[in-house]
N, C-alpha and C positions, 0 to 999 in steps of 0.2 A: 336783770330779771331771770336770766337763765340759772344763775347761782341760787336765787331764791326758790325757783321752781324745783330745782334739784333737791335742795334741803327739805322742802315741804314734802316732796314725793318720797323721800327717805324717812319720813315721819319725824323730821326735826322741826325746830321752831326758829323763825327768823326774828331777830331783835334789832331794833333801830336805836342807835345811840346818837347823841348830838355830834355834829361835825363842826370843827372850828372853821371859821372863814379863811379862805386861802390868802396868801400874800397878794397885795395889789400894787405895791410900790416897787417898780423896777426902773433902773436907769437906762437899760438898753435891752434889745432882744436877746443878747447873749445871756443875761441874767435870767430871763424867762426860761430859756431852754435848759440852762444849768439846773434850775429849780425843777423843771419837768423831769430831767434825768434823775435827779435825786429822788423824786417821787416814784418814778418807774422802778428804780432799784428797791425801794421800800415795798412796792407791790410784788416784785419778783421774790423778795425774801419771804413775804407773807404766803405766796403761792407755794414756794418751796417747803415752807413749814407744814402746809396742808398735805402736800405730797408725802413728806416724811412721816407725818403722823398717820396718814392712811396706810402706809406700809407697816408701821409699828402695830397698828390695830388690825392688820390683815383685812383691810377694807378695800378689796380689789376694785370694786365698782367705783368708789371715789377716786382711787389712784388712776384708773382709766379715764374718768371724767376730767380730772385736773390736767391731763397731758396736753390738751388743746391750749390751756391757759399758759402752761410752761413754754410751749413753742411760740405762742403769741407774744409773751414777754420778751423773748429773745429778739423777735422782730422789732418790738417797740423800743427797746433799749438801743438796738443798732440804728434804727431810724433817727432817734433823738441824737445819737452821737454823730450821725451823718449831717444833721442840720447844724450842730455845733461846729463841726469841721468846716462847713460852708460859711458860717458866720465868721469864723476865724480867717478864712481865706478872703472874704469880702473886706475885712477891716472896717474902715470908716466909709466905705462906698455905699451910701444910702440907697442908690437906685437899684442895687442888687437885691434889696429887700423885696422890691416889687416882683422880681422874677422868682424869688424863693416863695413868696406868697402865692403866686400862680401855680407853682409846682405843688405846694402843700394842699392847695384847694382841690387838686385832682385825686387825692387819696380817697379810696373807697372803703367803706365798712365791710368787713368780712363776717357775715353772720355765723353763729355757732349754735348748734343744738346737740345736747347730749343724747337725744333720741334718734339721731341719724345713724 
């Protein structure tokens, strides 16, 4: 919603397109997190394109706004790689998934507002 609010405040229009349903068939948790990492990389590339375009257009407000998302994506990719490394370390040890689940459930959402 923060992105939508920003676009609207800058006199832009928000358009919604259809979204394909995500993959649902995975054989193991590793496949899930590999797909998550692939998606995070896609999001990072998209954000980097916005940053690059804002520089080309000399839109410093948007360039400043997008910085938080750039930093956040670095964290998200690193976090996902960390989970993948743990899954590799666990191997076939299923009980380790319980501990990983407990760890992941403690993550907290970090709110962002471009007006701060």
